[in-house]
LUMVOKE-805937 format. One record per residue (C-alpha): residue number from 1; x, y, z. Coordinates in nm, 4 decimals, always signed. Layout:
<sites>
(site NUM; (X; Y; Z))
...
</sites>
This chain:
<sites>
(site 1; (-2.7726; -3.6037; -2.8722))
(site 2; (-2.7424; -3.5230; -3.3016))
(site 3; (-2.8314; -3.2217; -3.4402))
(site 4; (-3.1939; -3.2168; -3.5478))
(site 5; (-3.2352; -3.2771; -3.9233))
(site 6; (-2.8943; -3.3809; -3.9902))
(site 7; (-2.9625; -3.5837; -4.2700))
(site 8; (-3.1112; -3.2854; -4.4682))
(site 9; (-2.7755; -3.0266; -4.3795))
(site 10; (-2.6982; -2.7916; -4.6214))
(site 11; (-2.3974; -2.7712; -4.7263))
(site 12; (-2.2844; -2.4915; -4.9750))
(site 13; (-2.0521; -2.5865; -5.2718))
(site 14; (-1.9273; -2.1954; -5.2615))
(site 15; (-1.8959; -2.2494; -4.9057))
(site 16; (-1.6312; -2.5776; -4.9595))
(site 17; (-1.5114; -2.4763; -5.3259))
(site 18; (-1.4273; -2.1086; -5.2598))
(site 19; (-1.3594; -2.0613; -4.8170))
(site 20; (-1.2501; -2.3973; -4.7395))
(site 21; (-1.0843; -2.5394; -4.9907))
(site 22; (-0.9160; -2.2036; -5.1268))
(site 23; (-0.5779; -2.1052; -5.0420))
(site 24; (-0.6156; -1.7725; -5.1451))
(site 25; (-0.8851; -1.6818; -4.9280))
(site 26; (-0.8549; -1.4289; -4.7113))
(site 27; (-1.0242; -1.6110; -4.3735))
(site 28; (-1.0414; -1.9466; -4.5033))
(site 29; (-0.6515; -1.9823; -4.6360))
(site 30; (-0.5209; -2.1639; -4.3183))
(site 31; (-0.7896; -2.4615; -4.3040))
(site 32; (-0.7707; -2.4526; -4.7050))
(site 33; (-0.4373; -2.5436; -4.6385))
(site 34; (-0.4509; -2.8055; -4.4122))
(site 35; (-0.7199; -2.9449; -4.6287))
(site 36; (-0.5258; -2.9238; -4.9483))
(site 37; (-0.2393; -3.1004; -4.7784))
(site 38; (-0.4096; -3.4101; -4.6511))
(site 39; (-0.5897; -3.4958; -4.9956))
(site 40; (-0.8973; -3.2588; -5.0840))
(site 41; (-0.9567; -3.0433; -5.4026))
(site 42; (-1.1702; -2.7545; -5.4641))
(site 43; (-1.2408; -2.9246; -5.8101))
(site 44; (-1.3682; -3.2191; -5.5885))
(site 45; (-1.4862; -3.0463; -5.3030))
(site 46; (-1.7760; -3.3062; -5.3283))
(site 47; (-1.5397; -3.5443; -5.1145))
(site 48; (-1.5001; -3.2910; -4.8659))
(site 49; (-1.9232; -3.2770; -4.8541))
(site 50; (-1.9160; -3.6524; -4.8365))
(site 51; (-1.6636; -3.6436; -4.5731))
(site 52; (-1.8570; -3.4451; -4.3347))
(site 53; (-2.2420; -3.6102; -4.3852))
(site 54; (-2.0611; -3.9537; -4.3259))
(site 55; (-1.7761; -3.8505; -4.0138))
(site 56; (-1.9662; -3.5454; -3.8550))
(site 57; (-2.3206; -3.5248; -3.9161))
(site 58; (-2.3875; -3.9070; -3.7780))
(site 59; (-2.2222; -3.7810; -3.4217))
(site 60; (-2.3147; -3.6022; -3.1241))
(site 61; (-2.3456; -3.2093; -3.1304))
(site 62; (-2.0531; -3.1241; -2.8325))
(site 63; (-2.2213; -2.7845; -2.7973))
(site 64; (-2.5316; -2.5782; -2.9043))
(site 65; (-2.5957; -2.2233; -2.7980))
(site 66; (-2.8429; -1.9450; -2.9372))
(site 67; (-2.7383; -1.6499; -3.1293))
(site 68; (-2.9249; -1.3625; -3.2866))
(site 69; (-2.9620; -1.5205; -3.5857))
(site 70; (-3.0620; -1.8899; -3.4981))
(site 71; (-2.9370; -2.2067; -3.2790))
(site 72; (-2.5060; -2.2822; -3.3211))
(site 73; (-2.3944; -2.6484; -3.2980))
(site 74; (-2.0505; -2.7616; -3.2536))
(site 75; (-1.9688; -3.0728; -3.3498))
(site 76; (-1.5785; -3.2107; -3.2311))
(site 77; (-1.4683; -3.5205; -3.4077))
(site 78; (-1.2226; -3.6642; -3.6303))
(site 79; (-1.2433; -3.6516; -4.0185))
(site 80; (-1.0213; -3.9418; -4.1519))
(site 81; (-0.9146; -3.7688; -4.5099))
(site 82; (-0.8732; -3.8728; -4.8435))
(site 83; (-0.4827; -3.9066; -4.7646))
(site 84; (-0.6068; -4.1405; -4.4595))
(site 85; (-0.4678; -3.8995; -4.2147))
(site 86; (-0.7174; -3.8415; -3.9240))
(site 87; (-0.7359; -3.4722; -3.7585))
(site 88; (-1.0138; -3.3957; -3.5313))
(site 89; (-1.1886; -3.0932; -3.6589))
(site 90; (-1.4354; -2.8611; -3.5128))
(site 91; (-1.7412; -2.8887; -3.7598))
(site 92; (-2.0118; -2.5356; -3.6757))
(site 93; (-2.3480; -2.5583; -3.8673))
(site 94; (-2.6582; -2.3568; -3.7729))
(site 95; (-3.0784; -2.3724; -3.7929))
(site 96; (-3.1594; -2.0288; -3.8490))
(site 97; (-3.4301; -1.8820; -3.7004))
(site 98; (-3.7551; -1.9685; -3.8828))
(site 99; (-3.6246; -2.2779; -4.0488))
(site 100; (-3.5662; -2.6437; -3.9175))
(site 101; (-3.2362; -2.7027; -4.1515))
(site 102; (-2.8852; -2.7012; -4.0448))
(site 103; (-2.6550; -2.5113; -4.2356))
(site 104; (-2.2650; -2.5406; -4.2868))
(site 105; (-2.1032; -2.2296; -4.1157))
(site 106; (-1.7310; -2.3495; -4.1200))
(site 107; (-1.4940; -2.6706; -3.9622))
(site 108; (-1.1611; -2.5946; -3.8121))
(site 109; (-0.8524; -2.8276; -3.6498))
(site 110; (-0.8810; -2.8325; -3.2972))
</sites>
């Protein structure tokens, strides 16, 4: 089953550019190094956004759990990167309490 309202998901530019594609980020650095090595770039963050929309948000979620902030969804699927490399990633999305639109929390390789 797909994440509800996946076609309206929010993927914050800052999440991509400043976290997932920033090798100097304290928590996101290891993810960024992998993504950068696969052809993604902070100055072209929209490529990663497009790939997540076309390759992950169209897939069924693997797990859904409730937390104090809303309902969290996990999608485990391949991401074909700009370099042509296919890597299994888990993307984590959340629909915050009081809303019905998912937003990207993070992604990481599986």
